[in-house]
Structures are given as structure tokens and as C-alpha cells.
N, C-alpha and C positions, 0 to 999 in steps of 0.2 A: 105699160104695167108693170114689164119688166124690170124696168132702171129702177123703177119706186121699190118692188122689193130687191131688189139689188142695193137700192141704197140704204133700204133699210134692214136688211142682212149685216151690211158694212157697221153702221152705226149700232147694232149688237154688239158684231166682234168688239167692234171698240171698248165698246162700256164694260162685255169682260173681261177684255185685255186688262183696263185701267181698274178693275173689281181686283182683278187677280192679284195684278202688281200693286196694288195697294196694300193687300193683306199680304201679299210674301212679304212686303218690304220692310212689315212690323214686327216680323219675325226676327229673332234673336241668332245672330251666329254663333257654331259652337263655339267655348274655350278652348284653349291650349290642349294637345292630346297629356292628359295623367295630369291635368292641372288640380281635382280635387281627391289626386288619393293624399293622406295624410296620415304619418306617425302622431303630429304633435301640430295643434293650430296655435296660432299668437296671436295675443291682441295689439294693437300697431298703434303708432302715437306716428306724428308728420314726419317726414324725411325731409323736407325743405321748407324755407320760408325766405319769401322776397317781401323786403319793405319798402313801402311807397313814402311818399310825402307825407300821408295820412292815414296810414291803416296797412297791413301785410296781408298776403296769401300764403297760408301755408298749402303744402301737396304733400299727400300720402305716396309711397313710392309703387307705382302702377306694376312693375316688376315682380313685388312678392308673390308667393304660393297662392297665398289669401285672396287677392282680390284678382287674380288671373286666372283662381277657379269661378268667381263670382261673375267674371266678364266686366269688371264696373272699376274705373275709378272716382278719389274723393277730393273734395280742395275744400279750405274753412278760410273763408273771405272776414277779417275785420275792419271797419269801417269806423275812423274817431267823429266825434259831433262835428256836423257840419261839412262833410265831406259825400266825395261824390264816386262810385267805380264806376268807370268810364265807360261806353256802349261797346260792347265785346260779345262773340261768339261762339259755341263750341260744337264740332264737328259732330259730337252725336246727342242725341236729345240726354236731359237731364231732369230731378228733381230737385230741389233748395228747401232746406229750411229755415227759418230763422230762430236761432237759439234765442238771442236775445235782441232788445232794441226797435226801435220803431222807424218807419220813414215811408218812402215813394220809390215805385219801381215804375219802371218804364220797358214798354217792349217795342220792337221795333223791327214788323213782318213786310217783308216786300210785297208789294202789292195791296197790302189794306190803305184805304183814307185816311185822310188825317180828321178825325170825326171830334176834336178838341179844339175851342177856335176861343183864343181870348183878346178881350176888348178891352180898346184903348179910350181915353176919355174924345167929346165932341171937339171941334175946335169953333171958335170964337160963340160958345152957347148954342151952338147947332146940334139939335137932337138927336140928329143921324151919329152911329156909333160908326170909327173905323175896327178892324180887326189887325191887330199886331202881330199875334201870333199864329200859327196853326200847328197840331203835333196830333201824334195815334193816343192809346188812350193810354191812361197813369192810372196805375192801382196803389193805394194806402196799406200799408202793412205794419202788422208787428208780432210780438212772438207769439210762436205757433203756426205761425201760416205757413202752408205748403204752397210752392210755386213751381209748375210744370213750364218748359221750355223746351221746343221741337229743334230739331238740328238745324243749324244754321241759322235762327233766329235770336238776332241781337237784346240784350237787354241791358239796361245800368240802371245803380242803386244808390238811392241820395239818404245821408243819414240827416233826419231834422232834428234828431234830439239830443239832448244835452249828455247823454252815453252813448259806451261803444254799441255798433251795431256787429254780432255776430251770423254769419251762413255758412250753413253748411250744404255743398253740393255734393250730388255722387250722378256721375255719367255713364249713361250707360255705353260703351265702347264697344260690347259686340251686337248692337243695333243695328240692323242692315241698313236704318237710315246714315249709319258713319260708313261712308265708302271708301274710306281712306286706309287704315288699319285699327290694330288695337292700341295704339300710341293716342294719348291725349292729346288734341290741340288746343288753345284758344286764338283766337282771330280778333285782333283790337283794330277797334274802325277809328279809337284815338289813344293815347296814352303814350308814353316814350321810355328808354330804358333807365333805371337809376345809376347812381354813381357806384353802387355795390354790384350792380347785376353783369358782371364781366364777363361768367364764364355760360358756354351756350346754353340755354334751358329747352327742352320743348315746350314747356307751359309754364308760367308766362314767357312768349318770347320778347317784350321788350320793346319792338316795335311795330307801330299802326301800319294798315293798310296802305296808307299814303308815303308810306316813308321808300318805298325801293322805285318808284316812280321819276322820273324825270321832271324838277319843278316847272319848266316850261310846258310839259304836258298836260299838268295840273293846272297851270295857270289860265292856256287855252279849253282846257273842257268847263274852268268854272268862270270864265271870263274875268279872272283877278289877276292883279299884279304878281313877280315872283317871292318877293317879300311874305304876302300874304299866303301863296303858296309854301312856302318853307314853314310859314307857324303851322299851315295842316299837316305837316310833316314831323313837328314837333324835335325838327333839328336841334335848340338849342335850348331844351326841356330837361329834364333830368328826373322829375316828382314822378315818375312812372305811371300805374294805370288807380290809383285812388289820390286823388288831389282834393284840396279843401276849396273850398266855395269862396269868394269872395260876398260875404255875408249871406243871411238865409235865401233861400231859395222859393219863387213863390210861382204856383203855376195849379192847374184846375187839375184835380184828379179824384176819383172813383172811390166812394164811402166803403171800407171794409164794407163784404157782403156778411153777412148773419148766418150763419148753416140754417138749414131748410130740412125740418125732418124725409120730407118727400124729395127723393134724390132723383127721381124719373124724370127722362127727358120729355119731350112735349110731341115727341114723334118725326121731329125734324132735323136733321142731322145740323148742329153749330157749325159754322166755319171758324178757321183760325181768326180771323180778324175778329166775331165777334162772342168767341169762346170765350166759357169762365174758367182763368188760366189758376187760379187758389184758391183755398180752404182753410180754415181755423179749426185745428185740432186739438188744440190745446182747452179749449173749454168742457168741463166735468160731465154737464148734459148733454152732450154728443154723445157719451162711453158707450160703444160696444159690451164690456164688462164692469161691473162696479160692486166692488165690496166696500161696505164702511167702516173693515176693520183693516183692509188689506192692499187695496190701489185699484187701477181703473186701467180700463186698455180701448184705445180710440182707434177705428180703423178708416182707412182712405184708400178707396179703390175707383175705378173707372163706373162703378154705379151709380157713385155719387158723384163724382170730379169725369165728366164722359172726356175731357181732353187726355184724360190719362191712357186712354184705348191705342192712342197715337204715339205715347212717350214709350209705353208696354213697362212702366213701374208704378210701384205704390207706397203707400207710406204707413206705419203703425207707430202709435205715440203709448208709452207706457209709462205709468208712474205707481212703485211700491212704496207703502208705508214702512215705518221703520218695523224691519220682522216678517215683512211681507213677502210672498213665495209666488213666483207663478209655475204652476205643475207640471212635471213633464211633456214637454208638444215639441210638434215640428210642424215646416212647412212642407207642402206636398209637391210642390209645383213651382217654386223658384228657391233659388237662393237668397239668404237674410244678410244684410248689412247694417249692425246695431250700432249706433253710435251713444255713447254716452253724456248725456246732458247735466247732470247731476246726481251726486250723492255718490253712493258705490256698491259693488252688489257679489255675491260669490256666484259665479256661474258655472257650471259642468254641460259639458257636450262629447254626447257616445255617436259615435260613425256607424255603419251600417253591419258590421262585424262586431258591434256592443262593447269596441273598445272605449274607453274616455279619451279624450283628444284634446279637451281644454279642460281644467278645473282648478282656476284661478281667479280672483277680484281683479274685477275693473273698476276703472274710475274717473271722473268727469273727463272730456276731451281725447279718452280712446275709444278705438276700435275694434270691434268682431264681425268677422266673417264667420256666418254657420250654413256650411252648403247645405242645398236640398235635402230632403230626408233624415239630416243628422236633429238626434233629439235632444232638447237643451231642457234646463231647470235653473230660474233666477230665484235667488232670496237674498232680500235688500240688507243691508248693513243696516250699523246702528242709526244715521243721518236720513236713509230712503235710498231710492234707488229711481232715478226719472231715466228715460232713454226714445231716442227716435231712431225705427228700423224703416230700412228701404229694401224692396223686395223686387227682385227681377221679373216680377210679374203684374199687368196691371190688374187681375183679378184673384191675385195669390189665395188659397185659402190654408187653415192652420188646423192639422189633428190634434187633438187632445188624448190624454188618457185617464181623465174624468171629466166630471161634468154630464150636463144633460143631451148632447151630442157628440159623447168622446168616442172612441174606440170600444171600450169594455163596454157601456152600456149597450151598445148594440151587438154585445156578444151572450149567449144564453149563460145562466149562470152554471149549468153542467159542461159547459165548453170551458169557464173559468176554473174551475175545479180541476179537470182533467188538464188542463195545460199546464198550471202553475203548482197543481199538489196541494190544493188547500180546501179547507170546511167547508162548507155551504156558508155558514155564517160571516165566514171570513171572504169568501167570493163576493158576497152580497154588499159587505161593508166598502171594499173595493169598488164594484161595479155602479152602487147606487150616491158615490162622494156627487156633492152639487155642482163646487164651483170649481173655474177656471186657476184662478188665484185665490189664497188664502192666509191664513195670519200663521206663522210660526210659533206654536206654545199659544197659551191661554189668556186673556187682557187681565189685570187687577186693578183696580182704582182705589185712590186714597186722596181726600181732602186734607190743603193746607189753608189756615189762614191767610188772605192776600193783604200783608201790611200796607206794601206802599205802590207808588206807580198805579198804570191805568189797567183797568181788569178787563183784558181781551184776552182772545184765546192767544196770539202772539206772546204777549207778556208772562202769560201762564205758563205755555211752555216753557220757557227761557228758565223761570223757578221752577218748574219740574224738572228741567233737564240735571238742576244741578241737587238734588235728591233721590230721582233715579238716572239708571245707566241708559235701560232700553225704554224709551219715550215712545210711543205709538202716535195714532193721529187726532184722532180726537180728545186731545187737551181744550179744556173747558175752563170759565169761569163763569162761577156761578153766585146768589147771593140767598141768605136763609130769608124767615121771613122779618125779622129785623133789620134787616138791610145790610148786614154783615158778609164782606166778600170773600168768596172763597176759592183757589185753585183744585181745581179737580184734576188730577193726575192718570195719566190712562198707561198704563207699563206692561212689560213681560212679566207675568207671572214667573220665581225664580223656581227651576227644574228641581 
């Protein structure tokens, strides 16, 4: 009996230890001291680009004050048509966003079974089929997909389209799953140095995991000859980590999952082998905030993608139409790393002392770090503004100064009057503003005959842009009772 009790206590102790270790490991290390003290924040562009046979990898300077404050580093990968980003893994967990293109992504997780079998034809008319290949789960990807990856889990990407695939990856280097340091590292399972890659780089290093071993050891381990072992080391290969495929590749992959409104789990924790690793947040129908005049906001966190609890990051997709504004807001429990995917905007950031630390225009391809608690306003330019924001908490939450759940909505009118020295009417106007995103200015409409070309929104928007400077979102083509076509232009009224 005593032995049984001791055994049960031992099991309980081990379980508690594992539970504590797991929760502890998912916490974040503190960034460097004073890393978030700014007199001025700068927008960032890639600091270095490494070109490969069929694409390139650009990396931001991880030693910049902004990225050290956020505790992350960032890379942008471009794959040309019919090319493969070879299997690699990063030391910290990461979150990736597909800016453009489509293809297939494979995850290589140690200990997970090969659950996909590809069959070849039978021999001599035999009805039996022989299996030619087995591999782990593959996922189709497209623009707007967000992919999660745990520390040390390898991934590869294949561009099966006719245009470039562009992927932005944020690595959480201060996550405790990263046991090394805050210097980003990419470990290559395959790949090699390119001819131009002469100077030593932290990442990508240019050599794969086989390169450092004696070829005889590799030959013995895999029961292959020396020449094959040297090929695994890519000794005579200078194509780099993105290579062109010999013709289209064919394999079984899972179709893209449609977004499900009910994001709750089924009561049983997913294992990484079976976990859903990605979701598309570019669909307007899944928006959390939506304005027909101003734009939309979509959020992805651990409530609707549970694997993010392990990665400890989340993502927000934002679209503002021409002249649209995202009103003052701040993230209460996370830093924000904003990457511009399209258009341009004026952004102002205010620190904890009420000082403006950023007030400038950002454009496509640039990065902006907004520290925890810093207030920010975004105003879209003439062509609109699109972005993806990565936050350093899997369940980050945003506070706003307007809208139904805002800070001001929660404060009594008399307190607002006393705090800001305004009249009761002014206090109510501020308190009961409804939207988080709004249109700067008022819309005007005008119709013009559609003389030539197809009568659709895209064609009309081009025609309207020739007549008005500040074209807004819902330009359309209409017909009168006689079938005559008109472009209905929506634009900002002159002030």
C-alpha cells in the first residue's frame, strides 16, 4: 500500500514538474536592459540580402534598438516559380505570413509518423497497389495564410505557381524555447553556400547539417557510398537554400482549411503532430472590425489557432481604404511588429511620456516596431494601406480611445469633463464615438458615362482615378433603366 501511495505521489510530482516546466518554457525572456527607451523610433528595411539559385532571403538587423526592444528578428523569403526553400529550422519559435503567391509547405517534426502514403500502379495487372513514398503532412498555402512553427521544427516551402512567393517570418528570439541566445540562427538540413556568400553570416549560414561530418561517417550511418555521402554534404553545390525544381513536383497535400467561426477546442489538447498549423486571415468575412467606408481588421490568436499558445505570438491583418484611419489605440500586453504589405500610411506613435517618437510615412516592404503600451494612429494614403502585425503574446489585446469597448466608453461623462476640461456635450461626443476605424473626411459621389471597356468595379476605379484624386473604396459600375452604363465614383469631399 505504501509503495502504491509512493508511486502515485511520484507520478503526481513528475506531472506537476512537467506542467510547471511547460508553462515556464512558454514564457519570454526579458529583452536587453533599456532596449525600449526611445527618443525616436525608426522604420526599418532589410539590412542584408542573400541571393540563391531561385530566390533570395532578406534579413533585418537584429541588433537594431527597435527589434531588440521587441525581442524578435525578421526575415523575408522570396521564392521564384517552381522553386523550393530547402528544409531548415530556426532555434526560436516563429510565425510566418504569406504576402503573395501559393504553394505547398511541409513540416518535419521529430517523432511524428509519416501519415501520407503515395501509391504507384500495380505490376502485371495486379489489383494490389504498392506504396512508393511516405511522408508527413503537407499543407497548401496561399496569400493571407499565417503559419506557426515551434523551435527546432523543420519546414520547407514549394512555389507551384507562376509568380513569386513572398513570405515574412518573425522569430521570437526571447522565447525560452530558444535556449541559445538572442542571436537568430537558421539550421539547414539541406542546401549550400552560394558563390557570393563569402563573408560569415549568422543566418543563413550556408552549410547544411551534413557538411561538418566526415563523409565516411555519413556513408556508414546511411549505408551508402562515399560519393553519395558527399552529395548529401552539397560539397560541389553552390545553389544555396532556394533551388529550382526539375519540373513540377507532385505529392499529396491537405487542402486549405476554411475559417471556422467556432474557434473553441473539443476539450482534448492537440498534439503537434495533428495540430492545425495555419489559418488564412485575409478573408474580409472573418473581420473583427469592418467599415464599408474605412477598412477592416482581422485577429488571429490562440483562441482560434490553439498552437499559438506554444509559439507565444499572434497576428493581426489590417486594411484601410484611401483616407481611412485607425483611431488611437495601444496593445496592453505585447510589443507590435508591423510589416507593410501594400500602399502607404502616415503613422504617429506616442510613448509613455506623451512624446511623439514616430511621425512619418511608411510604405510597402517597411517594418515598424511599436513597443508595449505606446499609442498609435494610422491614416491611409491615396492608394490605401495594408499591413500584417505580429504581437509578442499569443492572446494580445488592444485598448482603444473610441468605440463600444474603449477606455473613454468606460469612464463616466463627468470624469471626462473634469479630466479634459470639456463641456458635457463635447464629452458625450468623444465618449460615444462608435468605430475603431473611421473615414477621414466625408464621402462625395459623382457618376460618369462608361464609354468603353468592361463595366466593373476595377475598370470604373481606374476611370474615376483619372477624374478625382482621393478615390475611396466603393467605386462601382451601374446601369440606368435604358441599359446605359455609368461609373459611380466615391471620393473624399473637398475640405
